[in-house]
N, C-alpha and C positions, 0 to 999 in steps of 0.2 A: 504494500500500500504506500502510495506517495505521501511524503511528509506534508505536502501542501494540503491534501485532503484532511489529514489528521488535524492540522493547525486550524483550518477553516471551521471544522466541526467544533473543535475545542474553543474557539473564539466565541461561537454562539452560546456554548454552555456557560462561558464566563459572563456573557451579557445577561443570561437568564439568572445566574447566581447573584448578579448585582441588582436584580429586580426589574430588568427591562423586559417589555412585552415584545413578542415577535409578530411580524406580519403573517397573514394567512399563508402566503406563498412560501415564506421561509419555514414556517412550521411544517408545511406539506413536504418540502424538500428534506428537512431533518428526519421526518418519520419515514420517508421513502428510503433513506440511507439505513435507518434502523431495520426496517422490514427486509431489506435486501442483504442484511448482514455485511454492509459495506464499511462499517466501523467496528473497532474492537469492542468487546462486551463491556469493558470498563467505561468507554465513552457512552455506550447505549444506556447503561444503568445510571450514569451520572446525569445524562440529559433528562431521563424520566424523573429522577429524584429532584433535580433542580426545578423542573417545571411544576411538579406537584407542590414543592415547598413554596414557590413563588405564588402559586395560585393561577390556574389557567384562565385565559380570556376566551371570549366567544370565538375570536379569530384563530386562536391556537387550537381549540377543540375542533373547529371546523376543518382546519388544515390537516389535523391528524385523521379525522374521519375520511377526508378525501383521499389521503394516501392509502388508507386501508381499503376503501371501497373501490378505488380505481385500479389498484395494482395487486390486491391480494384477496379478492372476493369472487367466488363463483356465483354468478347471478342467476335468478330464475324470473320468468315472466308469469305473473299471476293473471294475465288476460284481463286486466282492469278490475279484478276483484278487490273490494275495499277491505283488505285484511287489516287487522289490528295487532299491535305488539304490546307486551308489558314486561317490565324487568326491574330489578333492583340493581344498582350499580356498586353496592358495597361501600367500603371506606367509612362506615358508620361506627358510632361508639356503643350502640346497644344492639347486640346480636340476637336474632330471633330465629325461630324455625323457618323453613322455606315457604314463606307465605305466597310469593308471587306465582309459583308453579301451581299451587292449588287454586289460587284465584283464577288463573288462566283456564284450568280445566272446568271450573264452574261457569265461567263466562262462555266457553265453547259449548257447554251443555245447554246454555240459554240462547244459543244461536249466533254468537259473535265469532267470526272466523279468526283464529289466532295464529299468527306467524311469529313464533318465538325465536329468540336468538340469545343463547346463554353460554355459560362456561362452567368449568369445574371450580371448586372453591379456591379463591385466592385470599380473600380477607375474612372468610367465614368458615364454618365447619362443614357445611354441606351446600354445595352450589347446585344450580338448576340441573346441570348435566349429571352430577353425582346422584341426585335423587331420582331423576327420570331413568337413569341406567339401572338403579336398584329396583325400580318398579317394573322394568321389562321393556322400556322403550329403546329402540335401536338408535343410540346416540352417535354412532360412527358411520351412518349411512350417507349416501350421496344426496346432493341437493334435490334431484328429481324425485326421490322417494319422499323427502320432506314435503315437497310441493304436492305430491299425490295425497299425502296424509291430510294436509290442510284442505284440499279440495274434497276429499272423501269423508273425513270425519270431523272437520272443523278445527283441527289443531295440529301443529307440527313444530318440531324444534330443530333449528340449525345450531350445531355445536361449534361455538366460536373458537374452540381449541383443536378442531379436527382439520387435517389437510384436505379432507373432502370438501370443506367449506371455505377455508382460507389456506390455499396451498403454499403460500410464501412463508413469511416470518412470524405472523401473529401468534400461531400456536406455540412456536418455539419460545417466544418471549413470555407469553402468559404462563407457560409450564415451568418457567425458571424464576419467577418472582413471587413473593408472598407479601407484597405491600401494594397499597392502592396507588394508581397513577392515572394520567390522562386517559390511558387505554380503558379504564373502567367505564368511562362515559363514551368516548369516541368509538371504541371498538364495538360497544353494544349497539351503536347506531348503524354499524356497517352490516345491516341485515340483508341477506341475499335477495329477499323479496321486496326490499325498500318500501315498507309500509308508509302510508301517509297519515295514519292515525296511531298515536302512541301514548302509553302511560308509563312513566318512568319515576322510580324512587331514587333519590340521591343521598349521599352520605353526610351532607352538611347543609344547613339552611342557606348559606351563601352560594351554593351551587344551583339553587332553584332557578333564579333569573337567567344566568348565563346558559344553562342547559336548555331552557325553554327557547331562548333566543337562537341558539344553534339549531334546534329542531325547526324553528321557523325559517331560518336561512337555507337549510338544506331541503326544504320542500314539504314539511309536514303541514297538513291542512287543519288538523285538530290535535291537540296534545294536552296532557296534564302531567305536570312535574311536581313532586312533593317531597317533604321531609317531615317525619313525625317525631314528637318528643315524648319522653316519659312524664310521669306526674309532677316531677320537680322542674321540668323544663331545662335540665342540665345535660341530659344525654339524649341521643336521637337515633332514629332508624331510617333506613331507606324504604319505608312503607308508610301508608297512612296509619296513624297510631290509634289504638283503642285505650291507651294509657293517659294521653294528654292531648294537647293541641297539635295540629298538623298545619304546616304552611304550604299552600298550593299556588302554583302558577298555571294559568289556563290560557291556551291559545285557541282562538275561535276561528271559524270559517272566514271571517273578514280580515284575518291577519293581525287582529288586535290582541293584546295580552292584558290580563288582569290578575290580581293577586288577592287571595283570601286566606282566612284561617277557618278551620273546622275542628270541632270538639266532638268526642263520642256522643254526648247527649244531643247534639244537633241532628244526628242521624238515627236516633233511637237505640243507641248501643250503651249498655252500662260500662262504666269505667273499669278496666281490667287491671291486673297486676302483672308485673314482669315475670314472676315465677311461672305463670301459666303459658307464657309464649316464648320462653327461653329455648334455645336449641337443645336437641337431645345429644347425648354423648357420642353416638355413633350413627353412621348413615343407615345401618340396619334398623335402628330404633326410629329414625326419622321416617323411613319407609313404612313401618308398621303404624306409626301415628298418622301418616298421610292417608292410608287406606281406611283406618277407623273413621277419620273425619269425613272422607268422601262417602262412606257408608252411612253417614248420619249419626255416628256414635262417638264423635269427638267431644272433648270438653267444651262447655259453653264459651269460655273466653277465646279459645282457638277458632271456634266456629264464627264468633263475632268478627274477629280481625280478618279472617279470610273473606267473609261476606262483605266487609267494608272495602277491601281492596278489589274484590271482584266487581263491586258496585262502581268503582272508578272506571273500570273497563266498560261496563254496560252503559254508563253515562256518556263517556267520551265516544264510545262506539255507536251511540244513537239508539240503543236498545232500552234505555231507561230515561224517563224525563228529568230525573234529578238524582242526586247522590243518595238521598234518604230512601227514595222509591227503589233504587237499585239495591240497597242493603236488604230491604224486605224480599225482593225477588231472589237474591242470592241466598239468603238464609233459608227460605222455603225450599229452594232447590237442594241445598246441602242436607237439610233435615229429611228430605225425601229419600236420600240414599242413592239417587240416580247418578251422582258424580262418579261412583265406582264403576258403573257400567260404561260411562264415557271413557274413563281411563282404560278399561279393558278393550274397548274398541280402538283406542289410540295405539295400544300395544299391538293389537292385531294388524293394523294398517301400516304404521311406521316401523317396519321390520323386514329384514331379509331372512330371519329365522323365527317366524311367528309362533310356531308350536313350542319351540324351546323357550322362547322368552315369555310366552303366556304362562308356562309352568313356573317361571320365576315369579310372576305376579301372583299366581295361585299359592306359592309357598309363603309369600309375604302375607297374604290374606289369612292363611292358616295360622301363622305365627301371631297375627293380630287378633285372631278370634272372631273374624267376620266371615260371612257367607261368601263363597266364591261367586263373582257376578257373571252374568251373561253380557256379552258386548251390547252396548246401546248406542 
């Protein structure tokens, strides 16, 4: 590698360390060098850490997104279907069980086509890909199978750490770091289906406005970005909270944004306690808890927070007229137990080995003490 390339990259790192913001094009070029492994790993890690410590601007996040989507994403055409995505971006101070995955299954069961894009755990115990794999979904399949799953059963998951989805450097980077970075937000946006409707939880309240602005700039028509707090207001989660206030940024069809706060009582949810929504110790335990909840047999506080976050998808996706109405719809669906049938159907469709992986789901159900479902 030429010393001039090392020096130029290092100079930009120094600027970021000094607190200077990068233009969108500069950020895109820097991330292209990282994704192509054109710089030493020490330089790559230093840049990611420096940008995270400085705090990313909208231009920097957008530049990172463009580098990933343009150079390292296998794309799919959904033929104009208005698919919706939801995700948590991590980097929060209050870790919870995997709420967004269950919320997506509930929303799909209520008719919202979900094109998810997730990863294995980086800053949490159990990432979306980890949980879905434990439940029997084929998380290493190619993009065309994910597309068929979305079209056939209303939900599919693109694995952001798989070379089938991102054949370049993204998976390499994400598999080697265990700290939050710009990639938590920007990489989550590089969805192969490029949805225009999205729900995204962020790890700090200061990320709500810039993330919403990035989503507006890259073409989202409707979006909801939020950060939820515990009852003290000191710690937060990348979910709508059933413990305390949540701060939300809303992007409307007219391109305008607004910001609100919502509390559990505003949407008919009793205030919960952290002990009921903390993550399990193992992925196996998370999987068992997930099927119990989808069977309508989960604890009330877990049902409440999943219903709240599913309601966000229903509301932004146009299937519920308001957040509080969405909560009621989602709670009724969860308590009906139909969500477990929707999961079984997903396992059946997003799979190259459906019989083998369906048996995996059946084993989880037996361990959880719930009836093995028929696909729905």
